Structures are given as structure tokens and as C-alpha cells.
N, C-alpha and C positions, 0 to 999 in steps of 0.2 A: 897431545896436538893442540900448536900451541896457534892462534889468530888473534886478530886482530879484530876484538867486535866493538860496534860501537850502541850504543842504545838504540840507535833507529833502526838497527837490524835487530835487535834484540824484540827491540815492540811490532816487526815485521812478522815475525817468526812467530810471537803471540797473536798477533790477530790470525794469521796460518792456522793453528794448533783452536783458535777458539773455532775459527769456522767448522772444520774438520770436526771437531766435538759436534758440534751441530748437527754437523750431512751425516756425521756414525751416529747419533741418537736416532736419526730419520730413516735414512735412506741406504747409510753405509759408503766404503768409498773415500774416509778423509785423507787417507793414506795419499791417493791424487792431487792432495793439496797441500799436504806438509810436506814432502818429498821434493819436490816440485822447487816450492817454495825456500826450501833448505839452496838446494842447486843453486838458483838466482841468486841465493844469498853471497854464493861466493865458495861454500863446501865443495869440498872433493865429493862424488857421488857415493861412494864406500861411508863414507864418514855421515852424508847427507841420508842414507838409506837406516845406518844405523841407529842414528842420531832419533829418525825420525821412530823408529821401532819402540826405542825406547821409551821417547814421551808419550807418546798412546798409548801403550802398553796398560798403564795404570784404571784408564776409562774402560776397557773392559769389567772390571771390578762392580762399575754398578749397569753394566750388563745384566752379571751375572745374577746380583741381587735381586732384578729385578724379575729375572729368568727362577728365584731359587725353589720354585714349588715345583714345576714342572724339570729340574735337574732332577730335584730329590724322586719324581714321580717318575724316569724316564731306564729303561732296564739297563741295572748294573754292568751289561756287556757292555753296553754304548759308551757308560763313564770310563770302561778300562781301555779305551781306545784313548784316554791319556796317555798313556805307558809308548804307545810308538807315534803319537804329536812330541812328543818333548824328547823323546831320541832322533825324531824326524827334524825338529828344528835346532836341535844340537849338531847334525851335520851337516842344515843348511847354513846356518853360522858360520861352522867349521871352512866351509865353501867358499862364504862370502869372504871369510878375513885372511885364506890364501888364493884369492883372484886375485890377480894384477889389476892396478887401477886401470889400467890403457884396455883390454879386457873389456871390463865393467864399464867403463862409457861406450863402448861398443853398442854391450849387451842394454843399457837403460833404454834406448827408446823402444827395441824391441820387449823389453819387459813391461813398459810403461801403456805399448800399445796392447798388449795381448791381455794386461788388467785393464786397460779402459773395453775392448771387445766382452770381456767376460764380465764388467758391471752391468756392458749394456743390454747384454742377454740375460743377466739376473730377476726381472721382474716377468719376463713371459715363463721363463723358467721356473720359478717360483709359483708360477697361474699352474703350470704342465704338472708340478709337484704335489699341490692341492687336489688337482682334480684327477689324477689319475694313480689306483691304488698300485702299492707296490707290496705283492706277499710276502706277509715275512718269510714265513716256509720254515726250514727247519735249521737252526743254529748250532750247527754242529762243525766240525773240526773244519770243514770245507771253509764255511762262513767266517769261522774265525781268521783263519788263514788272508781269505782272501782282504778283509775288514782292515787286517793290519794292514797287509802290502799296499792297499791303496789309503791309508790314512796315514801310513808311512811316507808315500809322495808328495802328500800333499803338506805334512808336515816339513819335510823337504825344505819343496816350493817357498813353503812360509818362513820357515828360518833365513831365506836366502834372499827371498823380496817381500813379499807378504800383499802385497795390494792383491786383491782377488781370492783371496785363501778363503774367504767365508763362503762366496758361492762354490767351490771346489770342494768344500767339505758338506753342502746342505743336496748335491749332488750324490755322492757317495753314499750321505747316509740314507739317503731316498733309495739308491738300488741296495742298501742294507736294508732293507725292510722296513724302516721307519716309516710313519706315517700322518704322524700330528706334527704339520706345521709349527705350532707354539714350541713341543719338544725338540724339533728340528733347529731350531733356533737357539733354543739353550744349550744344545748340546754344541753345536756351531761356537759360543761364546763363551762354553768353559774349556773346547779342546783348543780353540782359537787363546787363549789366555797363559795355557800352557804352553804352545807352543811359540809365541812370543815373549813370555816368561824366561825360558830355557835361554832364547836367541838372545834376549835383552842380561840376561844378566853373563855370556859369555864376553859382549859388544861391552861389556860396559867394563870387564875383569881385566880386557883384551886395549883398553885405551882407545877404540875407538867410536867414542861419542863425543861433543861436545856440550861438557857439561853445564854452561851458562844457558846457552838452549834447551840442554834437556828441562831444566827446573823448572825453567821461563812458560816451556811450553807445557809442560806435564799439568801445571796450575792452569794458562790458557786453557786447556783440554777439557779438562774438570767440570770447568765453570761454563766451557761453551757447551756441554753436554746438557747440562742444567739451565741454560738463558736461553744459549740463540736455537736451542728444539722449538718454543714456543715461536718463533719468529718464523723460521724455518716450516713450521707444520701450519702457522695461516701464509704464508708463501705456497706451498703445495707439496705436496712429495715427488710428484710428474717434474714440478718445476727445477725442485732440487736435484731430482736425478740428471735431468737434463744439464744445467749447471758443472755437473761433475763432467758428465760424457764431454760435454763440451772443452773442460778444460783439457781432459785426459787425452784428447784428440789433437787439441790444440799442439801441445805441450812435444808430442809424440811425431808429430810433425815437424817442429821447430827442429827439436834433436836429430832428425833423418837430414835434415836441409844441412843441418851443422858438419853433420858427419860427411854430407858428400858434397 
């Protein structure tokens, strides 16, 4: 993909990634900033989606490192959900690659709206998951099949678009019997890393990403996760969440207006 990239465009993309890194470290939902920013810079929607995924993906390493103890202590059967996560991510990425650009352009407002709604209900769902017991029951064949199918569906969505995937994973893990919210968050980080990882590899080898943006945003997101987190914490998690929700709904409305 050949685009004329100016220094100002690179700096804007880096600013969006920096902001997304800080948002992800506090509340999640950074994709709802980077993806629209890239569209605003003139990237086609599919290229913007692929570029955003690849650029933000390494940030999951920091989260996994922070949750390394919880990941080690998690039931190995939950870690095995990495298999449907990878398969689903690959399927979703292939679907994105084969989706006509015009069709994806029409889907984008609905995808952003869906992701924003998921992000909006994330906090109450997490509180409900923390307060409501979910008996693990017997983890036999039925459990394995159910968990695999559910995670495969989440992986396909994540590989195709990705924003809002974490809350879907948290909900699935709760219904699969996981109760510890820290272990749930740790497993979500691990599975999300697997899903976005295989999608990123396919996007990269399929020449779907704009590398100058990827490299600049990757650095900015990693630095933002470290530096902007302190600012975001001082502002408060609630205000950060409100900002992301406002951005998501505003962008969805603007895109719907343009569509019609």
C-alpha cells in the first residue's frame, strides 16, 4: 500500500497511539481511539483496522507481564483456550482480508457502535461478575466443547475487528466457571494476545498495514502505556471511560450520518 505520509500525519497517529496506550492501561478501549484516528488520516477502513491491530498488539505484552503470576496459577484448561483463540483470530483476519472494501465501509459504523456499547456496559458487567458466583461444575467433554466454541466465536470477532473483544472474553470466562477477576483479566490478556497476534501476522504478510504508522504507533503505544497511565489515573478511571465512550458514540454517529 502506497500512501503519501507527512510528518504531521505520523505525529497525529503517534499521539492517538500514545493516548490509546494510556487508556488501555487504565480502562481498555484504546482501539476506539486509534482506528478512527487512522481513518481520519485518510487510510481506507480495512487498512486502518489492520494497522491499528498490529500497532497496538505488542502492548499486550506489558499486561501479560503484570499478570504473569495469575497466568501461571490459572487452570491449564483455560490456557488451552489459546488454541481456538488462534484459530478464530486467523479466521477473522482472513474474513477481513476477503471482505470487499465497500462492504467493510458500511459495516464500520455498526462495528464501532457495537464496540462502544460493549465498552459502556463493561464496568457493570465486571461488577456483576465479581459479585455473582459462577459454579465451575464438572469440566468434562461438554464444558470443553462449550468453552472451545464460545472462544472460537470471540476469536473470529477479534481477528475481524477486535474492539470490545476483552469484555466478550470476560463474559465467556465467567460462564465457563472462572471466578477470580484478576485471573480472568490475566487470561483475557493472554487470549487476546494470541488472537491479535495471529491476525497481526496475517495482516503483515498480506501487505494490509502501513508500516510507517505501525512502527511509530507501536513505540508511542508502549510509551503511552507507561507514561500516560499516571496522568489517566490522576484524572480518574471513570473520566477516562467517559471520554472513550463519548469518542466512540460520536464517531459512530458521524459515520452513520455520512452513510445516509
